[in-house]
C-alpha positions as CSV (number, residue, x, y, z in Angstrom):
1,M,-18.6,22.0,66.0
2,K,-16.2,18.9,66.3
3,S,-15.1,19.7,69.5
4,S,-19.0,19.3,70.8
5,L,-18.9,15.5,69.2
6,E,-15.7,14.2,70.7
7,F,-17.2,13.2,74.0
8,R,-20.4,11.2,74.7
9,L,-24.0,13.4,73.8
10,S,-27.4,12.0,74.7
11,K,-30.2,12.1,73.5
12,P,-31.5,15.1,74.3
13,Q,-28.1,16.8,73.0
14,V,-28.0,14.9,69.8
15,M,-31.8,15.9,69.3
16,A,-30.4,19.4,70.0
17,L,-27.6,19.3,67.6
18,A,-29.8,17.9,64.6
19,G,-32.5,21.0,65.4
20,N,-29.6,23.5,65.5
21,L,-29.2,22.4,62.0
22,H,-32.5,22.6,60.6
23,H,-32.1,24.4,56.7
24,D,-28.5,24.8,57.2
25,E,-26.7,23.3,54.1
26,C,-23.0,23.9,55.3
27,G,-23.7,22.6,59.1
28,I,-25.4,19.3,57.2
29,E,-22.4,19.0,54.8
30,A,-19.6,20.0,58.0
31,M,-21.8,17.0,59.9
32,F,-21.3,14.5,56.8
33,A,-17.9,15.7,56.5
34,Q,-17.0,14.5,60.2
35,M,-19.0,11.2,59.9
36,K,-16.6,10.0,57.1
37,Q,-13.4,11.2,58.9
38,T,-11.9,8.3,59.6
39,N,-9.3,8.6,62.5
40,S,-11.8,9.8,64.7
41,P,-14.6,6.9,65.3
42,Y,-16.1,8.6,68.2
43,V,-16.7,11.9,66.5
44,A,-18.2,9.8,63.4
45,H,-20.1,7.9,65.3
46,N,-21.7,10.8,67.0
47,A,-22.4,12.7,63.2
48,A,-23.9,9.9,62.2
49,W,-26.2,10.0,64.9
50,V,-27.2,13.2,64.3
51,L,-27.7,13.1,60.4
52,S,-30.1,10.4,61.4
53,H,-31.7,12.1,64.2
54,L,-32.2,15.6,61.0
55,S,-35.7,15.9,59.8
56,K,-37.0,14.0,57.1
57,E,-36.9,17.2,54.7
58,D,-32.9,17.8,55.7
59,K,-32.4,14.5,54.8
60,E,-34.1,15.0,51.3
61,I,-32.9,18.2,50.6
62,Y,-29.2,17.8,51.9
63,L,-28.3,14.6,51.9
64,L,-29.7,12.7,48.8
65,P,-26.8,14.2,46.7
66,H,-24.9,12.0,49.5
67,Y,-26.9,8.5,48.6
68,G,-24.1,6.9,46.8
69,E,-21.3,7.8,49.9
70,L,-24.2,7.1,52.0
71,V,-24.9,3.7,50.4
72,D,-20.6,3.1,50.0
73,I,-20.5,4.2,54.2
74,A,-23.1,1.3,54.8
75,I,-21.4,-1.4,52.9
76,S,-18.0,-1.0,53.9
77,T,-16.2,-3.8,55.5
78,K,-14.1,-1.0,57.4
79,L,-17.4,0.7,59.1
80,C,-16.0,2.4,61.8
81,I,-19.7,3.3,63.1
82,R,-23.1,1.5,64.0
83,R,-24.5,0.5,60.3
84,G,-27.8,1.1,61.4
85,L,-27.3,4.3,61.8
86,V,-26.2,5.0,58.3
87,L,-29.2,2.5,57.3
88,S,-31.8,4.7,58.8
89,I,-30.7,7.7,57.4
90,L,-30.8,5.6,53.9
91,A,-34.7,4.2,54.6
92,D,-35.6,8.0,55.0
93,L,-34.5,9.0,51.4
94,P,-36.7,9.1,48.6
95,I,-35.6,6.0,46.7
96,N,-36.2,6.5,42.7
97,E,-34.7,3.1,41.3
98,P,-33.1,0.6,43.7
99,N,-29.3,1.1,44.3
100,G,-28.1,-2.8,43.4
101,K,-24.7,-2.8,45.8
102,L,-27.3,-1.5,48.8
103,L,-30.0,-4.2,47.8
104,D,-27.9,-7.2,47.1
105,Y,-25.8,-6.0,50.3
106,C,-29.0,-6.2,52.3
107,L,-30.5,-9.6,51.0
108,I,-27.7,-10.9,51.9
109,H,-26.8,-9.9,55.2
110,L,-30.7,-9.5,56.6
111,A,-29.7,-12.4,58.0
112,D,-26.2,-12.3,59.3
113,L,-26.4,-13.1,62.9
114,K,-22.7,-11.2,62.9
115,E,-25.2,-7.9,62.2
116,S,-26.7,-6.1,65.4
117,N,-30.4,-6.3,65.0
118,S,-31.2,-3.1,64.4
119,S,-28.6,-3.1,61.4
120,R,-30.6,-5.9,60.7
121,S,-33.8,-4.8,60.6
122,M,-33.1,-1.4,58.9
123,M,-31.6,-3.7,56.0
124,I,-35.1,-5.7,56.0
125,K,-37.0,-2.3,55.9
126,L,-34.7,-0.7,52.8
127,A,-34.8,-3.3,51.6
128,A,-38.8,-3.5,51.0
129,K,-38.9,-0.5,50.7
130,M,-36.9,-1.2,47.3
131,C,-38.0,-4.2,46.1
132,K,-41.9,-2.5,46.4
133,P,-42.2,-1.8,43.1
134,Y,-40.5,-4.6,41.7
135,P,-42.7,-8.2,42.1
136,E,-39.8,-10.7,41.5
137,L,-37.9,-8.8,44.0
138,C,-40.7,-8.8,46.2
139,K,-40.3,-13.0,46.1
140,E,-37.1,-12.8,46.7
141,L,-37.4,-10.5,49.6
142,I,-39.9,-13.0,51.0
143,L,-37.5,-16.2,50.3
144,C,-34.7,-14.2,52.4
145,L,-37.2,-13.7,54.9
146,D,-39.0,-17.0,55.2
147,M,-35.0,-18.5,55.9
148,M,-34.8,-17.0,58.6
149,P,-34.9,-18.1,61.8
150,Q,-38.6,-18.5,63.6
151,D,-37.3,-17.7,66.9
152,S,-36.0,-14.0,65.8
153,S,-35.8,-10.9,68.0
154,P,-38.7,-9.0,68.5
155,S,-37.6,-6.1,66.5
156,I,-36.7,-8.6,63.6
157,A,-39.9,-10.1,64.4
158,A,-41.6,-6.4,63.9
159,A,-39.4,-6.3,61.0
160,K,-40.0,-8.8,59.0
161,R,-44.0,-7.8,59.1
162,N,-43.8,-4.4,58.3
163,A,-41.7,-5.2,55.3
164,L,-44.2,-8.1,54.2
165,K,-46.8,-5.2,54.6
166,I,-45.0,-2.9,52.4
167,I,-44.5,-5.2,49.2
168,Q,-47.8,-6.8,49.7
169,A,-49.8,-3.3,49.9
């Protein structure tokens, strides 16, 4: 599997790899191991891209046990893959209670212009999902969103609107 991850993948190739991993615990574990590797950022990025396209069911069954590791990868300062990919995997996992490290990271960095728009959009989505059951956290998220510039990109503006819908529902 590693050899197919060493080269540039197209979206159809990623979708095919993700489809082939459906209900394949060993394959998904191997892909997760590839994502965590540090000696080849290209392989790690491709593995994360494939994992982000797994079915929601496969993510919940096979990646939920790795939730803590995924959080640590997502908030790492030495991240060798696109943060938005790892955050999108986390966004598809159920949240029983908010992870303090991840919530703090999202609230601090959702307005950080050094982060990509896709990462910031996912941080907004994750923060809304984690804050929803807690009115005091919802207020804090609203304050963070209000402090963001009004001339944000369309993806950030949409993420803000959607976050407000989530927490006010």
